[in-house]
N, C-alpha and C positions, 0 to 999 in steps of 0.2 A: 443407541436408540434403534429400535427395531432389530434388524439382523446385523447392523454394523457393529464390529468389535469395539470395545471400550479400552482405552489405554489404561494400563495399570497405574494406580496412584503411587506417588513417591511416599516414603515413610513420613516425611514432614507434612504432606498434604493429608495423609490418612490420620495423623494425629490431630491436625486442625479440624477435620470433619468430625472426628469422634468428640472433640470438645463442643462443637456446635450441636451435635446430637444430644449431648448431656444437657445443654441449655434448653433445647426443644423438649426433652423428656421432663425436665423440671416444670416447664410451663404446662405440659400435658397433665402431669400429676396434679398440679394446682387446680386444673379445670375438670378433673374427674375422668380423664381419658386414659385408657389402659393399653390400647393397641394403636399402631400407626394407621391401620385400615380405617380407624374412626376419623382420620384427618381428611375431611372433605374440603370443598371450596370455602364454606362458611368458617370452619375452624382455622384454615390457613390464612384467610383474611384477618381473623381476630389475632392470630399469632403475629402477622406482619405489623398490624397496628400496635400491638404491645411492644414489639421490638423497636419500632420507630419512636415510641413515646417514653421508653424506659430512660432512666438516668444512671450514668456511670458506666464503667466497664467491668466485665466479669472477672472476679478474682477467685481462682480455683482453690487457693489455700483457705480463704475465708468462706467460700461457698456462697457468695452473694456479690451483688453489684456494688462497686465503690466509686464514688465521685458524683458529679452533677451534670456532666456533659451528655447530650443526646447523641446517639450514634449517627454516622454518615450513612447515606443510602447504600453505598457499596458494601458497608459492613453488614447491613440488614440482608442484602442479597447474598452475601457470602454465607451467612448462616442458613438461608433458605436453600443454598446449593446442596446442603446435606440431604434435604428432602428430594431435590431433583435427582441426586445420585441414586437414592433408593428407588425412585420411580423407574429410572433407566435400567436398574438391576432387578426389576420385578420378576423376571423369569427365574432368578436364582434365590429370591428371598420369599419367605412364607408370609411376612407381614410388611406391606408397603402402603404408603399413603394413597388415598383414593383420588387425589387431584394433583396435577403437576403445577407447582407455583410459578407459572410463567410471569414474565415481567408485566404483562397486561391481564393475566388471569382470565383469558377468554377461551381456554380449551381444556378438555378433560385429560386426566392421566392416560397414557397409552396412545394418545393421538400423535401420529408420526409427522403431521404437517405443521411443524413449528412455524411461527410467524417469520416471514422472510426479513432478514436484516438488509436495509437498503444501502446502496453505495453512497458515498459522500457527494453532496452537490458539487458541481464542477468548481464553482467559485471558492467554496470552503477547501476542497481538495488542493486546488492550485496554491492557496495561501499556506496550507499546512506543508505541502511538499516543497514549495519554494523556500520556506523558512527552515525546514529540516535540512535541505541541501546547503543553505547558507551556514548552518552550524557545522556540517560535515566538511565543507570546502574552505570556509573562512575562519570561523571561531575555533575549530580544532587546531589550526596553525598556531594559535596563541595558547590554548588550554593544554594541548598535548605535551609540549615541552615543560610547561609548569608542573603538570601532574607527575611527569617522569622525574623532574628535578626534586620534587618533594619526596617521592618514593626513594630516590637514591640517597637523599639526606637522611631519611628514616633508617634505611638499611645500614648506612655508615655509623649512625649513632647506636644502633643495636649492637654492632660489632664492638664499638668502643666501651659501651656500658655493660654489655652482657645481659641486658634486659630486652624482652620482646615487646614491641609496640602494641601488639594485640592484647597483651596482658595488663596494660597500663590503665589507670583510671581516666575518666573523661578529662579532668583538669590537667593530668600529666600529658595526655595526647595533645591537648591544645597547646601546652607549653612547648612540646617538641615541634609541632607544626608551625607555630607562630613565626619564628625567625626564618623558617624555610619559605613560607609564603611571602614574607617581606622581601625576600631576595628574588622573587619572580618578577619578570618584566612583561609588559604588554597590557593592552586595553581591549576590551570587547564591548560591543554595543548590543544590549538586550532590551527589547520593548522601548526603544528610544532613549535608554539610559546608558551612559558610558561608565563602565566599571573598570577601574585600574586594579590589577591583581595585587600589586605590592601594598596597597592600602586597604584592600577588601578584607572584611572579617573572615576568620577561618571557616566558619560555617557556610558563608556565601561561596567561597572557592570550591568547597566540597560539593555544594549544590550545583554549581556550574558544571563540574565534572559529571555529576549525576544526570543533568539535562543533556549533555553532549552524548552520553550513552543512549539516552532515550531517542534523541534525534537519529542516531545511527540505526536504532531498531526500526523507527518509522520508515527510513529510507529502504532498508532491506525488506521489510514486510510489504511496504507499499509498492516497491518496484519489482517484486518477484511473485507476489500473491501467495506466499507460503502460509500455512496454518501455524498457530502458536506452538503446537507440539513439534512441528518440523523445524521451526526457528530455534526452539530450545535444544534441539538435537544437533544444531550446527557446531562444528569444531573449528579450531584455528586453521586447519588445512582443508577447509571446505571449498576453496576456489579451484575450479577445473576449467581448462581451456581446450576446445576442439576446433579444428579448422573445417569449414564447410567446403563443398566442392568448388565454390567460387574463390576460395583462398582466404575468405574473411574469417577471423578468429572469433568464435562464439564463447561467451562466458557462461558457466554453469555454477550453481551451488549444490554441493553433494550433501545430502542429509538422510533422514529416515522417514519413511511414510508409514503412518500408523492407522489412520481412519479407515481406508479402503484396502489395507493390506490383507492378503490371504492368510498370513500368519500374524504373530505379534507385531512385527514390523518388517519392512523390506527396504533395501537401499534404493534411493531415487535421486534424480537430479532435476533442478529447476532452472529454467533458462533465465539469464540475467542480462540479455542484450549482447551487443558486440563488445569484444574486449579491447576497447579504446582507452587511452590513458585517463580520460575524465569520466569513465563509466561510474555512475553514482554508487552502484552496489559494491564495486571493487573498492572505491574510496572509503565507504562506510565500514566495510569488513576490515580494511587495513587500519583504520582508526581504532576499531574495537580490539584488534589483535594487540596493538601497542598499549592502549590505555588501561587494559585490564591484565597486563602481563604479570604484575606483582601479585595480584589476588590469585591468579591461577597457580603461580609457583607456591604460594603459601598453602593452597587448598588441594593441590594435586589434580586440578581440573584441566580438561582440554576444551571445555565448552566456549563458544564464541561470546555468548551473552551470559554474564554472570551477575548475580544479585549480591546485595550487601556490600556495595562499594562506597556507600555514602561517607564512611569515615576513613577512606583510604586504607583499608585492611584491618579495621578494628574488629571485624567479625570474620568467621569462616565463610568464604564465598561459596555459593551454590548456583546451579543453573537457574535461569529465570523461569517464572511461572506466568501463565496467561493472565490470571487475576491481577498479579502485581504489575504486569506491563500495561494492562488497561488503565490501572490507577495512575501509573507513571505518565502515560501519554496524555491524560487529561490534566495532570499537574503541569506538564510541559506546555500545554496550550495556554494555561493561565500565566505561566512564568514568562513566556515569550510575547504575551500581549495579543494573542489572537482571540478576538471576541466572537463567539459563536454559541448558539444553543445546542449544537451537536456534541455528542459524547463520542470520543474515539474508542473504537474497539478493533481488535485484530481482524475479525471477520469483515468489518466494514472496509478495512484496507484491502482485503482480498477481493471483495466485490468491486471496489473502486479500480483495482488493478485490471480486472476483467473488462470494465467499462472503458478505461483508458487504452487498453490494448486494442480493443475493437474500434475505438473512435479517436485514434491519435491525431487524425487530420484536423480535428476541431480545437486542438489545444493551442493556446496563445503563447505559453511559455516555451521557448525554443528548446531548453534542456529537457523538458518533459516530453515534448513532441518527438525529439530525436530518439530518446531512449525507448519510448513505447512503440515507435515505428520499428526500431531494431528488434524489439521483443516480438512484435507481431510477425515480422518476416521470419525470425528464427523459429517461432512456434508453428508456422505453416510450411516450413521447408524441411520436410523429413524429420520432424521432431517427435521421436518415439520414446517410449519407456518413461513417461512422465506422469504427473498427477492427472488422472483422467477427469476428476471432478473439476479441476481448474480449467482444463481444455473445454469442458462442457459449459462452464460459466462464460468463457470467452466466446464460444460458439453461440450461446443464447444471446449475448450482447450484440453479436454481429447480425443475428437474425432480426433482433429488435431494430437495429440501425437500418437494415435493409427495408424493413416494413415502413419505418418512418420516412426513409428517403424516397421509396416508391410513391407514398402518398403525396409528398412534397412535389415530386416531379410531375405526377399526373395533374396536380392542381395549379401548376405554374403557367403564367402568361408569357414569360420571357425565359428562354433557355438558350445556351450557346452550345457549340459543338455540333457535329454533323447529325448525330442521333438526337440531340436536343432539339434541333430544328424540326425533325420529323415528328417528335412527340407533340410539339406546340401546334403543328398543323392539324392534329387529330384528337386533341384532348379537351375540346370545348365542353363536352358533357360532364367532365370531371372537375371543372373549375368552381371556385367559390363555395359558399355555404350550401347552395342547391346541389352541388355535386358530391357532398360529403359521403352520403350513403353509397353512391355509385363507385366512388373511389375505394371505399372500404371493401366492397364486394369484389371489385376487379383485383385489388391487391391480394385478397385471400385466394382467389382463383389462380392468379399468377404464381403465387408461392406454392400452391398445392400441385401445380401441373408443369412445373419447369425445374430443371436442375442447373440453370444458368445463373451463376452468382452475380450480384451487383457489387462491384468493387468500389471502395471509397479511397480517394487520395486527396492531397492538398489542393489539387487543381480541378477536381470534379468527380463525377461518377462514371462508371464504365460497365456496360453489360458485357460480360466476359465471353463473347462468342469467339471460340478459338480460331475459326477460319477467317475472321475479319479483323482480329486484334493485331494492331501494328506492333505491339510488344511481344506477341506470341506467348502471352501470359507469363512472361519472365518477370518475377517480382522485383529484380534489380532494375528493370527498365520502366516499370510502372510509375506513373506520376511525374514523368519528365516531359517538359513542353516539346522537346525535340522529337519525341516519339509519339506522344499523345495528341499533339496539336492538330494533326491532320488525320487522326484515327477515325474510322467510321463508327466506332462504339462510344465516342466521347459525349458526355453530357455535362454542361457547365451551368451552375446556378449563380444567382446574384451574389451569394455569400462567398463564392470562389473568386470573384473579380479582383479583390485586393491582392490575392496571391499572384494572379496573372500580371497585375501591374508591377508588383515587386520583382517578379522574374524578368519582366521587360527591362526594368532599370538595371538589374544585374547583367542581363544580356548585353546591353549597350556598354556598360562599364568594362565588361570582359574584353570587348573589341578594342576599347581605348587603351587598356593595359597592355594588350598584346601588340598593338601598333607601336606604343611607346617603347616596348621592349625589343622591337625590330624583328619579331617572329611571325608577322602576319603574312598571308599569301593570298593569291587569287582563289585558290581552292577553298581556303578557310572563309574567304569573303562570301563565296557563293553559298556555302553551307550555313554560314551565320545569317545571311539575308533570307534564306528560305525559312529558317526557324523563326526569325523575327516576324516575317510575314504571317506565319501560322498564328503567332501570339496576337498580332494586330487584328487578324480576321476574327478571332474569338472575342476580343474586346469590343470590336465594332458591332457585334450582335446585340449588345446591351444598350438601351437608351441612355444618352448622356455620357457615354464613355467613348470619346474620340481620341484617336492615337495618331501621332504624326508618323507616317511611314518612312522607311529608310530611303 
């Protein structure tokens, strides 16, 4: 699009697009159209309507549609993708459509400002990510040994019989797999339904494996923000670990950058948080390495995500495509019982990644909060040589977060922290509905005329004035009550109060545990009491929050 280079299509994708173009050409000929340039908005609307209402599927041998089923929406859009590709290649083609068939058809061909794909709403994203994590961490423990046992049994039978499983008929493959599945042990719970592997139908076990792979894809895509072209280029040796100056091990995924590369592609790394044992990205990658090992060996692939695994090797595996994974992800939503009107797409996960990285302090699920906090720290700590577009997405989300936070702070009647108290003393003109316009003007003026960032943490906001910051703007010390509690830059809102209360409980429990262990001292007691007093002072600033002092 525009001046951005397009990734070269795979031979299989090129074949599919040529078949779609033939279908479009047949429709054009039937309606008296001889050139693609005659395909304007009206003609493309008519084509889309015809595709939606047709019956049957295209049979190239018969040269007609056979059957009675109407196509699914993603099939219609796949056919229209051929027209979209021609529009994007208009500088290289003599005859291209005069209209870009966008999903909402509200823009002309050649318009670079495609409609922005929004991030998933927080509630939907939390449900999707939490369920995908459950598949990677819990269900994989049952399914992975079962899949490997089935593959091992198939390989053994191939050696004994001299026949290749991939060459068998459907009934023979089922006959081979039946006894192997019956020998599997374990039970998984999906959408409130308990499924015992030893009694499950052959097709259902294959389906469960398919859905586990999709969950791994959602975790890697959602927790790294990579594009589908970059995900499809991941290999089994993609995990890389670097140690930061603080000694913390940071995990990266090595792949290929296509979209903004100066050449056809260039090597690039994407941050995946700190390399802790329960890092979600590492777990998902390790599951994919194991679960698709047989298919890679059969096909000679090194790709991490492979397609055509539904039948445990019945077809030659290939690297995954974006359209296929978008379909798979939405099938996974239905399979696991997540009811939502939202349709998952890879770019949505990328936008959600940027949002969560910028706003990790608002997340309720601890596993997500910790991961995205680690990613945020890694991306802002000398993180160079990465996807510049992704960094820009995160930067835009942080700017939006800062704008919203400034508006909330200026309109608040109660704020905690030393700077919070100063704001409340002077913000009467910005409060309530009457102060809406004044707040907006002041926020615009502030953002245009200052380079002091507004930092967000679990316990409040901080205007990062380096000369007064108690943390000295050290990311590892930000957001700790022992450092921030008495800082001159701290601002605490009502929504941060539960976190302060939780940390007060943890603070008291820590003292009890240390005393019981016999490792407490007067020096520790003085430091503990000072930090506890700081927490109590903050909580005392809010109406109705009384705390018993030590």
